[in-house]
DSSP file (Angstrom, degrees, kcal/mol; ACC not computed):
  #  RESIDUE AA STRUCTURE BP1 BP2  ACC     N-H-->O    O-->H-N    N-H-->O    O-->H-N    TCO  KAPPA ALPHA  PHI   PSI    X-CA   Y-CA   Z-CA
    1    1 A M              0   0    0      0, 0.0     2,-0.6     0, 0.0     0, 0.0   0.000 360.0 360.0 360.0 133.0    0.0    0.0    0.0
    2    2 A S        -     0   0    0      2,-0.0     2,-0.5     0, 0.0     0, 0.0  -0.835 360.0-150.5-104.0 137.0    1.2    3.2   -0.8
    3    3 A T        -     0   0    0     -2,-0.6     0, 0.0     3,-0.0     0, 0.0  -0.846  16.6-127.4-104.0 140.8    0.5    6.1    1.2
    4    4 A T        -     0   0    0     -2,-0.5     3,-0.1     1,-0.1    -2,-0.0  -0.695  29.1-113.9 -87.5 134.2    0.3    9.4   -0.3
    5    5 A P        -     0   0    0      0, 0.0     3,-0.2     0, 0.0    -1,-0.1  -0.228  44.3 -84.8 -62.2 155.9    2.4   11.9    1.3
    6    6 A P  S    S-     0   0    0      0, 0.0    -3,-0.0     0, 0.0     0, 0.0  -0.098  74.1 -56.1 -56.8 166.7    0.6   14.7    3.0
    7    7 A S        -     0   0    0      1,-0.2    -3,-0.0    -3,-0.1     0, 0.0  -0.122  43.5-160.5 -52.7 130.1   -0.3   17.5    0.8
    8    8 A T        +     0   0    0     -3,-0.2     2,-0.2     2,-0.1    -1,-0.2   0.371  50.7 124.6 -93.3   4.0    2.5   19.0   -1.0
    9    9 A A        -     0   0    0      1,-0.1     2,-0.3     2,-0.0    -2,-0.0  -0.438  59.4-131.9 -66.6 133.5    0.7   22.2   -1.6
   10   10 A R        -     0   0    0     -2,-0.2     2,-0.6     1,-0.0    -1,-0.1  -0.625   7.0-135.0 -85.9 142.3    2.6   25.1   -0.3
   11   11 A T        -     0   0    0     -2,-0.3     2,-0.7     2,-0.0    -1,-0.0  -0.870  20.2-141.5 -94.9 127.0    1.0   27.7    1.8
   12   12 A V        -     0   0    0     -2,-0.6     2,-0.6     0, 0.0    -2,-0.0  -0.766   8.4-152.5 -93.4 120.1    2.0   31.1    0.6
   13   13 A K        -     0   0    0     -2,-0.7     2,-0.3     1,-0.0    -2,-0.0  -0.795  14.0-140.5 -91.3 129.5    2.6   33.5    3.4
   14   14 A S        -     0   0    0     -2,-0.6     3,-0.1     1,-0.1    -1,-0.0  -0.624  18.6-111.9 -89.0 148.2    2.0   37.0    2.3
   15   15 A K        -     0   0    0     -2,-0.3     3,-0.1     1,-0.1    -1,-0.1  -0.469  42.7 -96.3 -72.6 146.3    4.2   39.8    3.4
   16   16 A P        -     0   0    0      0, 0.0    -1,-0.1     0, 0.0     3,-0.1  -0.369  48.9 -96.8 -63.6 145.6    2.5   42.3    5.8
   17   17 A A        -     0   0    0      1,-0.1     2,-0.1    -3,-0.1     3,-0.1  -0.351  44.0-103.7 -63.2 139.1    1.2   45.3    4.0
   18   18 A A        -     0   0    0      1,-0.1     2,-0.2    -3,-0.1    -1,-0.1  -0.411  37.8-116.6 -65.0 135.2    3.6   48.2    4.1
   19   19 A K        -     0   0    0     -2,-0.1     2,-0.3     1,-0.1    -1,-0.1  -0.490  30.6-106.5 -74.1 142.7    2.5   50.8    6.6
   20   20 A A        -     0   0    0     -2,-0.2     2,-0.6     1,-0.1    -1,-0.1  -0.523  31.4-133.3 -69.8 129.3    1.6   54.1    5.1
   21   21 A V        -     0   0    0     -2,-0.3     2,-0.4    -3,-0.0    -1,-0.1  -0.744  25.3-169.9 -87.5 121.8    4.2   56.7    5.9
   22   22 A T        -     0   0    0     -2,-0.6     3,-0.0     3,-0.0    -2,-0.0  -0.918  15.6-136.0-114.8 139.7    2.7   59.8    7.2
   23   23 A K        -     0   0    0     -2,-0.4     3,-0.1     1,-0.1     2,-0.1  -0.708  29.5-108.9 -89.0 140.8    4.6   63.0    7.7
   24   24 A P        -     0   0    0      0, 0.0     2,-0.1     0, 0.0    -1,-0.1  -0.391  43.4 -95.2 -67.0 149.5    4.0   65.0   10.9
   25   25 A A        -     0   0    0      1,-0.1     2,-0.1    -2,-0.1     3,-0.0  -0.391  45.1-106.3 -64.2 138.1    2.0   68.1   10.4
   26   26 A A        -     0   0    0      1,-0.1     2,-0.2    -3,-0.1    -1,-0.1  -0.434  36.3-112.2 -67.2 136.8    4.3   71.1   10.1
   27   27 A A        -     0   0    0     -2,-0.1     2,-0.3    -3,-0.1    -1,-0.1  -0.497  30.0-133.1 -71.8 136.1    4.3   73.3   13.1
   28   28 A K        -     0   0    0     -2,-0.2     3,-0.1     1,-0.1    -1,-0.1  -0.639  23.7-104.1 -89.7 147.9    2.8   76.7   12.6
   29   29 A A    >   -     0   0    0     -2,-0.3     3,-1.8     1,-0.1    -1,-0.1  -0.429  48.0 -95.7 -66.2 142.7    4.4   79.8   13.8
   30   30 A P  T 3  S+     0   0    0      0, 0.0    -1,-0.1     0, 0.0     3,-0.1  -0.318 109.2  22.0 -60.9 140.5    2.8   81.2   16.9
   31   31 A G  T 3  S+     0   0    0      1,-0.3     2,-0.3    -3,-0.1    16,-0.1   0.356  93.6 121.3  87.7  -6.7    0.2   83.9   16.1
   32   32 A R    <   -     0   0    0     -3,-1.8    -1,-0.3    14,-0.1     2,-0.3  -0.685  44.1-161.6 -90.6 144.7   -0.3   82.8   12.5
   33   33 A T        -     0   0    0     -2,-0.3     3,-0.1    -3,-0.1    13,-0.1  -0.739  25.8 -91.3-118.2 168.1   -3.8   81.8   11.5
   34   34 A T        -     0   0    0     -2,-0.3     2,-0.1    11,-0.1    -1,-0.1  -0.305  56.4 -82.4 -73.6 163.8   -5.2   79.8    8.6
   35   35 A K        -     0   0    0      1,-0.1    -1,-0.1    -2,-0.0     3,-0.1  -0.409  45.5-120.8 -68.1 141.7   -6.1   81.6    5.4
   36   36 A A        -     0   0    0     -2,-0.1     3,-0.1     1,-0.1     6,-0.1  -0.613  30.6-105.7 -81.0 140.9   -9.5   83.1    5.4
   37   37 A P    >   -     0   0    0      0, 0.0     3,-1.9     0, 0.0    -1,-0.1  -0.257  52.6 -79.8 -60.6 155.2  -12.0   81.8    2.8
   38   38 A A  T 3  S+     0   0    0      1,-0.3     3,-0.1    -3,-0.1    -3,-0.0  -0.282 117.9  21.6 -58.2 138.1  -12.6   84.2    0.0
   39   39 A G  T 3  S+     0   0    0      1,-0.3     2,-0.4    -3,-0.1    -1,-0.3   0.451  95.8 115.9  85.9   0.2  -15.1   86.9    0.9
   40   40 A V  S <  S-     0   0    0     -3,-1.9    -1,-0.3    -4,-0.0     2,-0.2  -0.859  74.3-108.5-105.7 138.6  -14.6   86.6    4.6
   41   41 A D    >>  -     0   0    0     -2,-0.4     4,-0.8     1,-0.2     3,-0.7  -0.454  21.2-145.9 -64.3 125.3  -13.1   89.5    6.7
   42   42 A K  H >> S+     0   0    0      1,-0.2     4,-1.3    -2,-0.2     3,-0.7   0.837  96.9  60.3 -64.5 -33.2   -9.6   88.5    7.7
   43   43 A A  H 34 S+     0   0    0      1,-0.2    -1,-0.2     2,-0.2    -2,-0.1   0.827 100.9  55.1 -64.7 -30.0   -9.9   90.4   11.0
   44   44 A A  H <4 S+     0   0    0     -3,-0.7    -1,-0.2     1,-0.2    -2,-0.2   0.767 104.7  54.0 -73.8 -24.5  -12.8   88.1   12.0
   45   45 A V  H << S+     0   0    0     -4,-0.8    -2,-0.2    -3,-0.7    -1,-0.2   0.832  88.9  92.1 -79.7 -32.9  -10.7   85.0   11.5
   46   46 A K  S  < S-     0   0    0     -4,-1.3     3,-0.1     1,-0.1   -14,-0.1  -0.263  86.6-106.3 -64.7 147.1   -7.9   86.0   13.8
   47   47 A A        -     0   0    0      1,-0.1    -1,-0.1   -16,-0.1     2,-0.1  -0.468  44.5 -97.7 -70.1 144.3   -8.0   84.9   17.4
   48   48 A P        -     0   0    0      0, 0.0     2,-0.2     0, 0.0    -1,-0.1  -0.396  40.7-115.0 -65.7 139.0   -8.9   87.8   19.8
   49   49 A A        -     0   0    0     -2,-0.1     3,-0.0     1,-0.1    -3,-0.0  -0.484  26.7-115.6 -74.3 142.3   -5.8   89.3   21.4
   50   50 A K        -     0   0    0     -2,-0.2     2,-0.1     1,-0.1    -1,-0.1  -0.616  34.9-111.2 -76.7 134.4   -5.5   88.9   25.1
   51   51 A P        -     0   0    0      0, 0.0     2,-0.6     0, 0.0    -1,-0.1  -0.442  26.4-134.5 -67.4 137.0   -5.7   92.2   26.9
   52   52 A V        -     0   0    0     -2,-0.1     2,-0.6    -3,-0.0    -3,-0.0  -0.828  16.6-152.7 -94.9 121.0   -2.3   93.2   28.4
   53   53 A R        -     0   0    0     -2,-0.6     3,-0.0     3,-0.0     0, 0.0  -0.833   5.0-158.7 -98.3 124.4   -2.8   94.5   31.9
   54   54 A K        -     0   0    0     -2,-0.6     2,-0.0     1,-0.1    -2,-0.0  -0.793  28.2-107.0 -96.5 142.0   -0.2   96.9   33.2
   55   55 A P        -     0   0    0      0, 0.0     3,-0.1     0, 0.0    -1,-0.1  -0.364  41.7 -98.6 -66.2 148.5    0.2   97.4   36.9
   56   56 A A        -     0   0    0      1,-0.1     2,-0.0    -2,-0.0    -3,-0.0  -0.407  47.4 -98.0 -65.0 140.9   -1.1  100.6   38.3
   57   57 A P        -     0   0    0      0, 0.0    -1,-0.1     0, 0.0     3,-0.0  -0.354  36.0-142.5 -63.5 140.0    1.7  103.2   38.8
   58   58 A V        -     0   0    0     -3,-0.1     5,-0.1    -2,-0.0     0, 0.0  -0.883  22.5-108.6-104.8 131.8    2.9  103.3   42.3
   59   59 A P    >>  -     0   0    0      0, 0.0     3,-2.0     0, 0.0     4,-0.6  -0.271  29.4-118.0 -57.3 145.7    3.8  106.7   43.8
   60   60 A A  G >4 S+     0   0    0      1,-0.3     3,-0.8     2,-0.2    -2,-0.0   0.805 112.1  59.3 -58.2 -32.5    7.6  107.1   44.3
   61   61 A N  G 34 S+     0   0    0      1,-0.2    -1,-0.3     0, 0.0    -3,-0.0   0.629 105.5  50.1 -75.5  -9.7    7.3  107.4   48.1
   62   62 A E  G <4 S+     0   0    0     -3,-2.0    -1,-0.2     2,-0.1    -2,-0.2   0.511  89.0  99.4-101.5  -7.8    5.6  104.0   48.3
   63   63 A L  S << S-     0   0    0     -3,-0.8     2,-0.1    -4,-0.6    -3,-0.0  -0.519  82.2-108.0 -78.1 145.4    8.2  102.1   46.2
   64   64 A P        -     0   0    0      0, 0.0     2,-0.3     0, 0.0    -1,-0.1  -0.400  44.6-172.4 -67.0 151.8   10.9  100.2   48.0
   65   65 A S        -     0   0    0     -2,-0.1     2,-0.5    -3,-0.1     0, 0.0  -0.980  27.2-147.7-146.4 157.3   14.3  101.7   47.8
   66   66 A L        +     0   0    0     -2,-0.3     2,-0.3     2,-0.0     0, 0.0  -0.977  28.4 172.4-124.0 113.6   18.0  101.1   48.6
   67   67 A R        -     0   0    0     -2,-0.5     2,-0.3   102,-0.0    -2,-0.0  -0.848  20.2-136.0-120.0 158.5   19.8  104.2   49.6
   68   68 A F        -     0   0    0     -2,-0.3     2,-0.4    45,-0.0    41,-0.1  -0.809  12.2-123.6-116.4 157.0   23.3  104.6   50.9
   69   69 A Q        +     0   0    0     -2,-0.3     2,-0.3    39,-0.1    43,-0.1  -0.750  30.5 178.8 -95.4 143.0   24.8  106.7   53.6
   70   70 A H        -     0   0    0     -2,-0.4    35,-0.0     1,-0.1     5,-0.0  -0.837  35.6 -70.2-135.8 175.9   27.6  109.1   52.9
   71   71 A S     >  -     0   0    0     -2,-0.3     4,-1.8     1,-0.1     5,-0.1  -0.159  35.9-120.1 -68.8 159.5   29.7  111.6   54.9
   72   72 A H  H  > S+     0   0    0      1,-0.2     4,-2.6     2,-0.2     5,-0.2   0.866 114.7  57.1 -65.0 -36.2   28.4  114.8   56.3
   73   73 A A  H  > S+     0   0    0      1,-0.2     4,-2.3     2,-0.2    -1,-0.2   0.910 107.4  46.8 -62.9 -41.7   31.0  116.7   54.2
   74   74 A L  H  > S+     0   0    0      2,-0.2     4,-2.4     1,-0.2    -1,-0.2   0.859 111.0  53.0 -68.6 -34.0   29.7  115.1   51.0
   75   75 A R  H  X S+     0   0    0     -4,-1.8     4,-2.4     2,-0.2    -2,-0.2   0.924 110.1  47.1 -65.5 -43.5   26.1  115.9   52.0
   76   76 A Q  H  X S+     0   0    0     -4,-2.6     4,-2.4     1,-0.2    -2,-0.2   0.910 112.7  49.4 -63.8 -41.4   27.0  119.6   52.6
   77   77 A K  H  X S+     0   0    0     -4,-2.3     4,-2.6     2,-0.2     5,-0.3   0.908 109.3  53.3 -63.5 -40.5   28.8  119.7   49.2
   78   78 A T  H  X S+     0   0    0     -4,-2.4     4,-2.5     1,-0.2     5,-0.2   0.943 111.5  44.6 -58.9 -49.2   25.8  118.1   47.6
   79   79 A H  H  X S+     0   0    0     -4,-2.4     4,-2.7     1,-0.2    -1,-0.2   0.888 113.0  50.4 -65.5 -38.8   23.5  120.8   48.9
   80   80 A S  H  X S+     0   0    0     -4,-2.4     4,-2.2     2,-0.2    -1,-0.2   0.909 112.9  46.0 -67.8 -40.0   25.8  123.7   48.1
   81   81 A V  H  X S+     0   0    0     -4,-2.6     4,-2.2     2,-0.2    -2,-0.2   0.929 116.1  45.8 -67.2 -43.6   26.3  122.5   44.5
   82   82 A L  H  X S+     0   0    0     -4,-2.5     4,-2.4    -5,-0.3    -2,-0.2   0.905 112.8  49.9 -66.2 -41.1   22.5  121.9   44.0
   83   83 A D  H  X S+     0   0    0     -4,-2.7     4,-1.8    -5,-0.2    -1,-0.2   0.921 112.0  48.2 -62.2 -44.1   21.6  125.2   45.7
   84   84 A A  H  X S+     0   0    0     -4,-2.2     4,-1.4    -5,-0.2    -2,-0.2   0.901 112.8  48.2 -64.3 -41.0   24.1  127.1   43.5
   85   85 A L  H  < S+     0   0    0     -4,-2.2    -1,-0.2     1,-0.2    -2,-0.2   0.914 112.7  47.5 -66.1 -42.8   22.8  125.4   40.3
   86   86 A E  H  < S+     0   0    0     -4,-2.4    -1,-0.2     1,-0.2    -2,-0.2   0.808 114.2  47.3 -70.1 -28.8   19.2  126.1   41.2
   87   87 A A  H  < S+     0   0    0     -4,-1.8    -1,-0.2    -5,-0.2    -2,-0.2   0.708  94.8  93.8 -84.4 -20.7   19.8  129.7   42.0
   88   88 A A     <  -     0   0    0     -4,-1.4     3,-0.1    -3,-0.2    -3,-0.0  -0.352  63.5-149.8 -76.6 153.1   21.9  130.5   38.9
   89   89 A S  S    S+     0   0    0     -2,-0.1     2,-0.3     1,-0.0    -1,-0.1   0.615  83.1  33.7 -94.8 -15.3   20.4  131.9   35.7
   90   90 A S  S    S-     0   0    0      2,-0.1     4,-0.1    65,-0.1    -2,-0.1  -0.889  76.3-125.4-133.7 168.3   22.9  130.1   33.4
   91   91 A H    >>  +     0   0    0     -2,-0.3     4,-1.2     2,-0.1     3,-1.0   0.313  56.0 139.3 -97.9   9.7   24.8  126.8   33.5
   92   92 A R  T 34 S-     0   0    0      1,-0.3    -2,-0.1     2,-0.2    -4,-0.0  -0.354  84.3  -6.9 -59.8 122.2   28.3  128.2   33.2
   93   93 A G  T 3> S+     0   0    0     -2,-0.2     4,-1.7     1,-0.1    -1,-0.3   0.162 113.6  93.4  81.4 -20.0   30.6  126.2   35.5
   94   94 A H  H <> S+     0   0    0     -3,-1.0     4,-2.6     2,-0.2     5,-0.2   0.815  78.0  58.4 -77.9 -28.3   27.7  124.4   37.1
   95   95 A G  H  X S+     0   0    0     -4,-1.2     4,-2.4     2,-0.2    -1,-0.2   0.917 107.6  47.1 -64.0 -42.3   28.0  121.4   34.8
   96   96 A E  H  > S+     0   0    0      2,-0.2     4,-2.2     1,-0.2    -2,-0.2   0.916 113.1  48.4 -64.7 -43.9   31.5  120.8   35.9
   97   97 A A  H  X S+     0   0    0     -4,-1.7     4,-2.2     1,-0.2    -2,-0.2   0.898 112.9  48.1 -64.7 -40.1   30.6  121.1   39.5
   98   98 A L  H  X S+     0   0    0     -4,-2.6     4,-2.7     2,-0.2    -2,-0.2   0.889 110.0  52.1 -68.2 -38.5   27.7  118.7   39.1
   99   99 A A  H  X S+     0   0    0     -4,-2.4     4,-2.0     2,-0.2    -2,-0.2   0.903 110.4  48.5 -63.4 -40.7   29.8  116.2   37.2
  100  100 A D  H  X S+     0   0    0     -4,-2.2     4,-2.1     2,-0.2    -2,-0.2   0.913 112.0  49.7 -63.7 -42.7   32.4  116.3   40.1
  101  101 A L  H  X S+     0   0    0     -4,-2.2     4,-2.5     1,-0.2    -2,-0.2   0.926 109.7  50.0 -62.3 -45.7   29.6  115.8   42.6
  102  102 A V  H  X S+     0   0    0     -4,-2.7     4,-2.4     1,-0.2    -1,-0.2   0.893 108.7  53.8 -60.8 -39.6   28.1  112.9   40.7
  103  103 A A  H  X S+     0   0    0     -4,-2.0     4,-2.1     1,-0.2    -1,-0.2   0.916 109.9  46.7 -61.8 -43.4   31.6  111.3   40.6
  104  104 A E  H  X S+     0   0    0     -4,-2.1     4,-2.4     1,-0.2    -2,-0.2   0.889 111.8  50.9 -66.0 -38.6   32.0  111.6   44.3
  105  105 A L  H  X S+     0   0    0     -4,-2.5     4,-2.5     2,-0.2    -2,-0.2   0.874 108.5  52.1 -66.7 -36.5   28.5  110.1   44.9
  106  106 A V  H  X S+     0   0    0     -4,-2.4     4,-2.7     2,-0.2     5,-0.2   0.925 110.2  48.4 -64.6 -44.0   29.3  107.2   42.6
  107  107 A V  H  X S+     0   0    0     -4,-2.1     4,-2.1     1,-0.2    -2,-0.2   0.928 113.0  47.7 -61.7 -44.9   32.5  106.5   44.6
  108  108 A A  H  X S+     0   0    0     -4,-2.4     4,-2.3     1,-0.2    -2,-0.2   0.895 113.0  48.7 -64.1 -39.7   30.6  106.7   47.9
  109  109 A G  H  X S+     0   0    0     -4,-2.5     4,-2.9     2,-0.2     5,-0.3   0.904 109.5  51.2 -67.4 -41.7   27.8  104.4   46.5
  110  110 A M  H  X>S+     0   0    0     -4,-2.7     4,-2.1     1,-0.2     5,-1.1   0.908 112.5  47.1 -61.6 -41.3   30.2  101.8   45.2
  111  111 A E  I  <>S+     0   0    0     -4,-2.1     5,-2.4    -5,-0.2     4,-0.4   0.933 114.7  46.6 -64.9 -44.5   32.0  101.7   48.6
  112  112 A W  I  <5S+     0   0    0     -4,-2.3    -2,-0.2     1,-0.2    -1,-0.2   0.923 120.8  35.0 -64.9 -46.1   28.7  101.4   50.4
  113  113 A Y  I  <5S+     0   0    0     -4,-2.9    -1,-0.2    -5,-0.1    -2,-0.2   0.776 133.6  18.1 -83.8 -26.7   27.1   98.7   48.3
  114  114 A F  I  X5S+     0   0    0     -4,-2.1     4,-1.0    -5,-0.3    -3,-0.2   0.810 123.6  41.4-116.4 -43.8   30.1   96.6   47.4
  115  115 A L  I  ><S+     0   0    0     -5,-1.1     4,-2.4    -4,-0.4     5,-0.2   0.913 109.3  55.7 -78.9 -41.4   33.1   97.1   49.6
  116  116 A R  H  ><S+     0   0    0     -5,-2.4     4,-2.6     1,-0.2     5,-0.2   0.913 106.0  50.7 -59.6 -44.2   31.4   97.3   53.0
  117  117 A P  H  > S+     0   0    0      0, 0.0     4,-2.1     0, 0.0    -1,-0.2   0.900 111.0  50.1 -61.1 -37.2   29.6   94.0   52.7
  118  118 A L  H  X>S+     0   0    0     -4,-1.0     5,-1.4     2,-0.2     4,-0.6   0.906 111.0  48.7 -65.5 -40.4   33.0   92.4   51.7
  119  119 A Q  H ><5S+     0   0    0     -4,-2.4     3,-0.7     1,-0.2    -1,-0.2   0.908 111.9  48.7 -65.9 -40.7   34.6   93.9   54.8
  120  120 A R  H 3<5S+     0   0    0     -4,-2.6    -1,-0.2     1,-0.2    -2,-0.2   0.866 110.1  51.4 -66.3 -35.0   31.9   92.8   57.0
  121  121 A A  H 3<5S-     0   0    0     -4,-2.1    -1,-0.2    -5,-0.2    -2,-0.2   0.586 104.3-135.8 -77.0  -9.2   32.1   89.3   55.6
  122  122 A Q  T <<5 +     0   0    0     -3,-0.7    -3,-0.2    -4,-0.6     3,-0.1   0.951  38.3 168.6  52.0  58.2   35.8   89.3   56.3
  123  123 A V      < -     0   0    0     -5,-1.4     4,-0.3     1,-0.2    -1,-0.1   0.611  48.8-102.1 -76.8 -11.7   36.7   87.8   52.9
  124  124 A G     >  -     0   0    0     -6,-0.2     4,-2.2     1,-0.1    -1,-0.2  -0.205  30.5 -76.8 108.4 160.8   40.4   88.6   53.3
  125  125 A F  H  > S+     0   0    0      1,-0.2     4,-2.6     2,-0.2     5,-0.2   0.911 124.4  49.1 -61.5 -47.4   42.9   91.1   52.2
  126  126 A M  H  > S+     0   0    0      1,-0.2     4,-2.4     2,-0.2    -1,-0.2   0.898 111.6  48.9 -64.7 -40.6   43.4   89.7   48.6
  127  127 A A  H  > S+     0   0    0     -4,-0.3     4,-2.4     2,-0.2    -1,-0.2   0.913 112.4  49.0 -64.9 -41.6   39.7   89.5   47.9
  128  128 A E  H  X S+     0   0    0     -4,-2.2     4,-2.7     2,-0.2    -2,-0.2   0.918 111.5  49.0 -63.0 -43.2   39.1   93.0   49.1
  129  129 A Q  H  X S+     0   0    0     -4,-2.6     4,-2.2     2,-0.2    -2,-0.2   0.895 111.1  49.8 -65.2 -39.2   42.0   94.3   47.0
  130  130 A S  H  X S+     0   0    0     -4,-2.4     4,-2.3     2,-0.2    -1,-0.2   0.913 111.9  48.6 -63.7 -42.5   40.7   92.5   43.9
  131  131 A A  H  X S+     0   0    0     -4,-2.4     4,-2.9     2,-0.2     5,-0.2   0.909 110.3  51.2 -64.3 -42.0   37.2   94.0   44.5
  132  132 A K  H  X S+     0   0    0     -4,-2.7     4,-2.2     2,-0.2    -1,-0.2   0.905 110.1  50.1 -61.6 -41.1   38.7   97.5   44.9
  133  133 A L  H  X S+     0   0    0     -4,-2.2     4,-1.8     2,-0.2    -2,-0.2   0.934 113.3  45.1 -64.0 -45.8   40.6   97.1   41.7
  134  134 A G  H  X S+     0   0    0     -4,-2.3     4,-2.1     1,-0.2    -2,-0.2   0.912 114.4  48.0 -63.8 -43.1   37.5   95.9   39.8
  135  135 A L  H  X S+     0   0    0     -4,-2.9     4,-2.9     1,-0.2    -1,-0.2   0.838 106.7  58.0 -67.9 -32.1   35.3   98.7   41.3
  136  136 A S  H  X S+     0   0    0     -4,-2.2     4,-2.3    -5,-0.2    -1,-0.2   0.927 108.5  45.5 -62.4 -44.5   37.9  101.3   40.5
  137  137 A G  H  X S+     0   0    0     -4,-1.8     4,-2.0     2,-0.2    -2,-0.2   0.915 114.6  47.6 -64.3 -43.1   37.7  100.4   36.8
  138  138 A A  H  X S+     0   0    0     -4,-2.1     4,-2.6     1,-0.2    -2,-0.2   0.905 111.6  50.9 -64.5 -41.3   33.9  100.3   36.9
  139  139 A T  H  X S+     0   0    0     -4,-2.9     4,-2.9     1,-0.2     5,-0.2   0.909 108.8  50.9 -63.6 -43.0   33.8  103.7   38.7
  140  140 A K  H  X S+     0   0    0     -4,-2.3     4,-2.2     2,-0.2    -1,-0.2   0.907 112.2  47.2 -61.7 -41.1   36.2  105.3   36.2
  141  141 A M  H  X S+     0   0    0     -4,-2.0     4,-2.3     2,-0.2    -2,-0.2   0.934 114.2  46.2 -67.1 -45.4   34.0  104.1   33.3
  142  142 A I  H  X S+     0   0    0     -4,-2.6     4,-2.8     1,-0.2     5,-0.2   0.930 114.7  47.5 -62.6 -45.2   30.8  105.3   34.9
  143  143 A N  H  X S+     0   0    0     -4,-2.9     4,-2.3     1,-0.2    -1,-0.2   0.871 110.6  51.8 -67.1 -36.4   32.2  108.6   35.9
  144  144 A S  H  X S+     0   0    0     -4,-2.2     4,-1.9    -5,-0.2    -1,-0.2   0.935 113.8  43.6 -64.2 -45.8   33.7  109.2   32.4
  145  145 A A  H  X S+     0   0    0     -4,-2.3     4,-1.9     2,-0.2    -2,-0.2   0.936 115.6  47.1 -65.5 -46.5   30.4  108.5   30.7
  146  146 A S  H  X S+     0   0    0     -4,-2.8     4,-2.9     1,-0.2     5,-0.2   0.888 110.0  53.5 -66.0 -37.5   28.3  110.5   33.2
  147  147 A R  H  X S+     0   0    0     -4,-2.3     4,-2.7    -5,-0.2    -1,-0.2   0.924 107.1  52.4 -61.2 -43.6   30.7  113.5   33.0
  148  148 A G  H  X S+     0   0    0     -4,-1.9     4,-0.8     1,-0.2    -1,-0.2   0.906 113.7  42.7 -59.7 -41.9   30.4  113.5   29.2
  149  149 A F  H >< S+     0   0    0     -4,-1.9     3,-0.6     2,-0.2     4,-0.4   0.922 114.4  49.7 -70.2 -43.7   26.6  113.6   29.4
  150  150 A I  H >< S+     0   0    0     -4,-2.9     3,-1.3     1,-0.2    -2,-0.2   0.900 107.1  54.0 -64.9 -41.0   26.5  116.2   32.1
  151  151 A L  H 3< S+     0   0    0     -4,-2.7    -1,-0.2     1,-0.3    -2,-0.2   0.740 107.5  52.1 -68.1 -20.9   28.9  118.6   30.4
  152  152 A R  T << S+     0   0    0     -4,-0.8    -1,-0.3    -3,-0.6    -2,-0.2   0.488  89.2 106.4 -90.0  -3.6   26.7  118.6   27.3
  153  153 A M    <   -     0   0    0     -3,-1.3     2,-0.1    -4,-0.4   -58,-0.1  -0.432  65.5-131.3 -77.9 148.9   23.5  119.4   29.2
  154  154 A D     >  -     0   0    0     -2,-0.1     4,-2.3     1,-0.1     5,-0.2  -0.324  37.7 -89.9 -86.1 179.8   21.9  122.8   29.0
  155  155 A H  H  > S+     0   0    0      1,-0.2     4,-2.0     2,-0.2     5,-0.1   0.891 125.5  50.7 -62.3 -41.9   20.7  124.7   32.2
  156  156 A Q  H  > S+     0   0    0      1,-0.2     4,-1.7     2,-0.2    -1,-0.2   0.909 111.1  48.6 -64.0 -41.6   17.2  123.2   32.2
  157  157 A Q  H  > S+     0   0    0      1,-0.2     4,-2.1     2,-0.2    -1,-0.2   0.889 109.4  52.9 -65.2 -39.6   18.6  119.6   31.9
  158  158 A L  H  X S+     0   0    0     -4,-2.3     4,-2.5     1,-0.2    -1,-0.2   0.883 107.2  52.9 -62.5 -37.0   21.1  120.3   34.7
  159  159 A R  H  X S+     0   0    0     -4,-2.0     4,-2.5     2,-0.2    -1,-0.2   0.874 106.4  52.5 -65.9 -36.5   18.2  121.5   36.9
  160  160 A V  H  X S+     0   0    0     -4,-1.7     4,-2.0     2,-0.2    -2,-0.2   0.928 111.5  46.1 -63.7 -44.8   16.3  118.3   36.2
  161  161 A V  H  X S+     0   0    0     -4,-2.1     4,-2.4     1,-0.2    -2,-0.2   0.906 112.5  51.3 -64.0 -41.0   19.3  116.2   37.3
  162  162 A A  H  X S+     0   0    0     -4,-2.5     4,-2.4     1,-0.2    -2,-0.2   0.906 108.9  50.5 -63.3 -41.6   19.8  118.4   40.4
  163  163 A A  H  X S+     0   0    0     -4,-2.5     4,-2.1     2,-0.2    -1,-0.2   0.882 110.2  50.5 -63.3 -37.9   16.1  118.0   41.3
  164  164 A Y  H  X S+     0   0    0     -4,-2.0     4,-1.8     2,-0.2    -2,-0.2   0.916 110.6  48.2 -67.2 -43.3   16.5  114.2   41.0
  165  165 A I  H  X S+     0   0    0     -4,-2.4     4,-1.5     1,-0.2    -2,-0.2   0.907 111.9  50.1 -63.4 -40.2   19.6  114.1   43.2
  166  166 A R  H  < S+     0   0    0     -4,-2.4    -1,-0.2     1,-0.2    -2,-0.2   0.878 107.4  54.7 -64.9 -36.9   17.8  116.3   45.8
  167  167 A E  H  < S+     0   0    0     -4,-2.1    -1,-0.2     1,-0.2    -2,-0.2   0.862 108.0  49.8 -63.2 -36.5   14.9  113.9   45.6
  168  168 A L  H  <        0   0    0     -4,-1.8    -1,-0.2     1,-0.2    -2,-0.2   0.802 360.0 360.0 -71.5 -29.5   17.2  111.0   46.5
  169  169 A S     <        0   0    0     -4,-1.5    -1,-0.2    -5,-0.1    -2,-0.2   0.470 360.0 360.0 -93.0 360.0   18.8  112.8   49.4
């Protein structure tokens, strides 16, 4: 007896279907909208803008402040220069005096805000000397720039600066 071998028919396995490759949607720039259909007002298509709320102005006397203390001699000089400038009818010589005063105030402020904390923290001689060197360069640059601006000011502008300095003191 002959037996027939099992079915010789091949089963054909099909390959899985290729997945469709989709590209991600291109990101739109913020604030851009789609095109409006013809005949439609473009302003109506745009998203409404969010209102920007500005904080209410705070009076200057209610704002926090950081002020520095300086010597009585510098305070007297400040008042005498400001008084002379406010009493004068022209700005001759007062620009130079105000520039000198501002330079002294900058030096006093740099010492108060930067050197005193280092001295109190006892960071050491070398750290203090490095800080003094850096502050010296910064002070020279600030004073050079401020002197240039102050010397080009007219009498009214000098009075505005004087009023501001008086307001600070």
